[in-house]
Wavefront OBJ file of the C-alpha trace (Angstrom):
o trace
v 206.773 76.490 113.746
v 209.225 73.571 113.534
v 209.135 70.202 112.161
v 210.570 67.011 114.063
v 213.341 65.160 112.326
v 214.393 61.945 113.124
v 217.868 61.534 114.107
v 220.428 58.435 114.122
v 220.120 56.160 116.966
v 215.825 56.129 116.930
v 215.891 59.610 118.915
v 214.127 62.839 117.804
v 214.820 66.495 118.663
v 212.947 69.569 118.444
v 215.170 72.435 116.664
v 216.160 74.957 119.392
v 215.656 73.063 122.448
v 217.342 70.730 124.320
v 214.101 68.016 124.448
v 214.513 64.599 122.861
v 212.473 61.707 122.751
v 212.611 58.149 121.794
v 210.537 57.141 118.402
v 208.562 55.002 120.727
v 207.354 58.022 122.817
v 206.280 59.925 119.998
v 204.391 56.983 118.495
v 202.761 56.645 122.020
v 201.636 60.282 121.948
v 200.325 59.688 118.063
v 198.021 57.130 119.523
v 196.773 59.094 122.589
v 196.024 61.927 120.418
v 193.959 59.799 117.745
v 192.249 58.200 120.956
v 191.433 61.417 122.126
v 190.056 62.375 118.743
v 188.088 59.452 118.273
v 186.596 59.912 121.821
v 185.355 63.653 120.944
v 183.949 62.568 117.450
v 181.714 59.686 119.408
v 180.800 61.895 121.935
v 179.400 64.239 119.341
v 177.720 61.438 117.757
v 176.085 60.424 121.020
v 174.901 63.642 121.252
v 173.394 63.704 117.871
v 171.919 60.091 118.877
v 170.251 61.184 121.826
v 168.816 64.447 121.289
v 168.401 64.284 117.393
v 170.194 66.170 114.932
v 170.693 69.990 115.797
v 167.802 72.305 114.427
v 169.253 75.209 112.501
v 168.076 78.522 111.407
v 169.277 80.864 108.345
v 167.719 83.724 109.910
v 168.485 86.303 107.237
v 166.986 84.203 104.652
v 163.862 83.638 106.937
v 163.459 87.329 107.783
v 164.134 88.428 103.672
v 161.641 85.600 102.441
v 159.118 86.811 104.899
v 159.487 90.413 103.834
v 159.142 89.499 100.029
v 156.198 87.713 100.472
v 154.106 88.890 103.333
v 155.503 92.545 103.733
v 157.094 94.384 106.504
v 154.377 93.659 109.196
v 155.086 89.927 109.410
v 158.874 90.468 108.907
v 158.696 92.266 112.106
v 156.933 89.510 113.479
v 160.440 86.996 112.776
v 162.585 89.390 114.014
v 160.638 89.310 117.095
v 160.814 85.766 117.069
v 164.459 85.446 116.385
v 164.955 87.964 119.325
v 162.983 85.526 121.588
v 165.104 82.770 120.340
v 168.485 84.669 120.878
v 167.705 85.425 124.220
v 166.165 82.426 125.714
v 168.882 79.965 124.868
v 170.363 80.055 128.261
v 167.249 79.215 129.981
v 166.281 75.849 131.483
v 163.897 73.767 129.132
v 160.853 74.585 131.449
v 161.410 78.384 130.974
v 161.856 77.897 127.471
v 158.381 76.011 127.285
v 157.023 79.475 128.909
v 158.726 81.806 126.320
v 157.988 79.865 123.305
v 154.215 79.172 124.239
v 153.377 82.384 125.484
v 155.023 84.163 122.197
v 152.762 82.489 119.868
v 150.053 82.455 121.894
v 150.253 86.659 121.978
v 151.316 87.088 118.605
v 149.463 84.947 116.875
v 145.654 84.794 115.683
v 143.898 81.167 115.501
v 141.774 81.121 112.480
v 140.864 77.964 110.506
v 142.763 76.678 107.142
v 139.503 77.699 105.349
v 139.882 81.322 106.032
v 143.399 81.443 105.931
v 144.460 79.103 102.986
v 141.043 78.509 101.239
v 141.693 74.571 101.810
v 140.319 71.853 104.174
v 143.888 71.340 105.998
v 146.954 72.783 105.672
v 150.016 72.426 107.504
v 152.046 76.117 107.213
v 155.842 76.546 108.185
v 156.575 79.113 110.819
v 157.141 81.670 108.128
v 153.859 80.883 106.235
v 151.993 81.095 110.057
v 154.064 84.256 110.621
v 153.635 86.018 107.507
v 150.107 85.562 107.442
v 149.297 86.427 111.437
v 146.929 83.408 112.090
v 146.828 79.904 111.697
v 144.753 76.980 113.418
v 145.858 74.188 116.020
v 148.262 72.519 113.833
v 150.284 75.757 112.933
v 150.412 76.974 116.552
v 152.146 73.210 117.535
v 154.406 73.134 114.780
v 155.962 76.505 115.231
v 156.379 75.889 119.164
v 158.140 72.646 118.263
v 160.605 73.792 115.606
v 161.342 76.946 118.023
v 162.338 74.781 120.658
v 164.257 72.573 118.778
v 166.222 75.892 117.724
v 166.469 76.139 121.154
v 168.407 72.990 121.701
v 165.404 70.940 123.051
v 166.023 67.406 122.370
v 163.790 65.848 119.480
v 162.774 63.105 121.439
v 161.598 65.535 124.641
v 159.084 66.748 121.973
v 156.030 65.122 120.526
v 153.177 66.761 118.371
v 150.136 65.317 120.119
v 146.807 65.025 117.938
v 144.116 64.920 120.807
v 139.951 64.832 120.822
v 139.335 67.927 123.078
v 136.174 67.918 124.981
v 133.621 70.994 124.238
v 130.761 69.802 126.008
v 129.618 66.710 128.144
v 129.218 64.209 124.995
v 131.265 66.345 122.214
v 134.967 66.258 121.332
v 136.806 67.893 118.270
v 140.477 67.111 116.464
v 142.696 69.168 118.294
v 146.647 69.327 118.265
v 149.022 70.447 120.996
v 152.939 70.171 121.861
v 153.874 67.696 124.319
v 157.371 68.042 126.431
v 158.606 64.819 128.122
v 161.281 65.683 130.744
v 161.571 61.732 130.832
v 159.982 59.521 128.538
v 158.229 57.658 131.244
v 156.893 60.825 132.621
v 153.781 62.677 131.690
v 154.073 65.563 129.014
v 153.871 69.169 129.862
v 151.139 70.732 127.326
v 151.508 73.472 125.089
v 147.945 74.541 123.497
v 146.755 77.498 121.875
v 143.734 77.429 124.002
v 145.200 78.161 127.082
v 148.122 80.856 128.223
v 149.676 78.222 130.581
v 152.143 75.412 130.207
v 150.290 72.637 131.999
v 150.768 68.787 133.194
v 148.889 66.373 130.942
v 147.022 65.374 134.261
v 145.797 69.014 134.842
v 144.233 68.871 131.223
v 141.453 66.025 131.351
v 139.460 67.988 128.718
v 142.416 66.182 125.974
v 142.245 62.209 125.074
v 145.853 61.794 122.695
v 145.037 59.977 119.642
v 148.566 59.616 118.180
v 151.481 61.649 118.445
v 154.852 62.022 116.379
v 158.190 64.153 115.749
v 160.902 64.054 113.438
v 162.157 60.754 114.088
v 158.811 58.485 115.477
v 154.923 58.002 115.602
v 153.105 56.559 118.474
v 149.325 55.815 118.745
v 147.564 56.743 121.716
v 149.999 56.527 124.988
v 152.406 53.923 123.405
v 155.873 54.199 124.315
v 157.452 52.341 120.987
v 157.404 54.028 118.040
v 155.112 52.093 115.102
v 156.630 54.172 111.767
v 158.669 56.599 110.073
v 156.181 59.604 110.361
v 157.280 61.007 107.391
v 156.280 57.895 105.231
v 152.690 57.907 107.401
v 152.222 61.581 107.281
v 152.562 63.053 103.833
v 151.472 66.629 105.270
v 154.240 66.514 107.925
v 156.657 65.419 105.159
v 155.649 68.105 103.026
v 155.874 71.092 105.781
v 159.310 69.745 106.689
v 160.189 70.027 102.878
v 159.060 73.375 102.733
v 160.842 74.467 106.245
v 163.860 73.513 104.626
v 163.419 75.621 101.489
v 162.588 78.476 103.760
v 165.954 78.000 105.697
v 164.970 75.999 108.701
v 166.360 72.803 109.538
v 164.367 71.086 112.301
l 1 2 3 4 5 6 7 8 9 10 11 12 13 14 15 16 17 18 19 20 21 22 23 24 25 26 27 28 29 30 31 32 33 34 35 36 37 38 39 40 41 42 43 44 45 46 47 48 49 50 51 52 53 54 55 56 57 58 59 60 61 62 63 64 65 66 67 68 69 70 71 72 73 74 75 76 77 78 79 80 81 82 83 84 85 86 87 88 89 90 91 92 93 94 95 96 97 98 99 100 101 102 103 104 105 106 107 108 109 110 111 112 113 114 115 116 117 118 119 120 121 122 123 124 125 126 127 128 129 130 131 132 133 134 135 136 137 138 139 140 141 142 143 144 145 146 147 148 149 150 151 152 153 154 155 156 157 158 159 160 161 162 163 164 165 166 167 168 169 170 171 172 173 174 175 176 177 178 179 180 181 182 183 184 185 186 187 188 189 190 191 192 193 194 195 196 197 198 199 200 201 202 203 204 205 206 207 208 209 210 211 212 213 214 215 216 217 218 219 220 221 222 223 224 225 226 227 228 229 230 231 232 233 234 235 236 237 238 239 240 241 242 243 244 245 246 247 248 249 250 251
């Protein structure tokens, strides 16, 4: 380590070397360093602006909470979830969709909130969902959304979509799926607990979108402009996000 000491005549020298620089040179280097630093910080801010804040998980806390609340079997599921996430980070986004959709559709069972929670409507966190081992369509969609965010998929690319799902020629039921939009103007790819494969929306004529949302926006039908802050308009979404933070998840 050495210090740059100013010498008479406006020249600086580094002890132990024959190198000397004018003060103008050092000022130029300082400005260059500051510009580089500003560029890096600006680039990081741009990434956050485009993709949304990076999601994070306190895996040890998640596993510990699951073990305490639900027992070893459920904690094993969370361990498998963690392993799947770690093994899928380097995959292209399309392959991440398949990995995540397959994991939850294979590991989790479908059941109603009335059976699982003894409530008419309850949106579970991933820990609650895997802890109970079953849940309804919202629980599947939320768990897949959070997992893809942990895998680095940008928030603008993902939307939880409320749809009407046809069950007959003239009947339909309320349902939730997860949509992945490769580009804002493109049709989404649909992750659904009702089928095993990820399909384009055009391949799902049984689904009619009602509204969609993510952590930053709320859209009606097929609209391209957000209507409002989803945490203001959707109390259940706000509540489940708060419980996730308490569990150790930052969507």
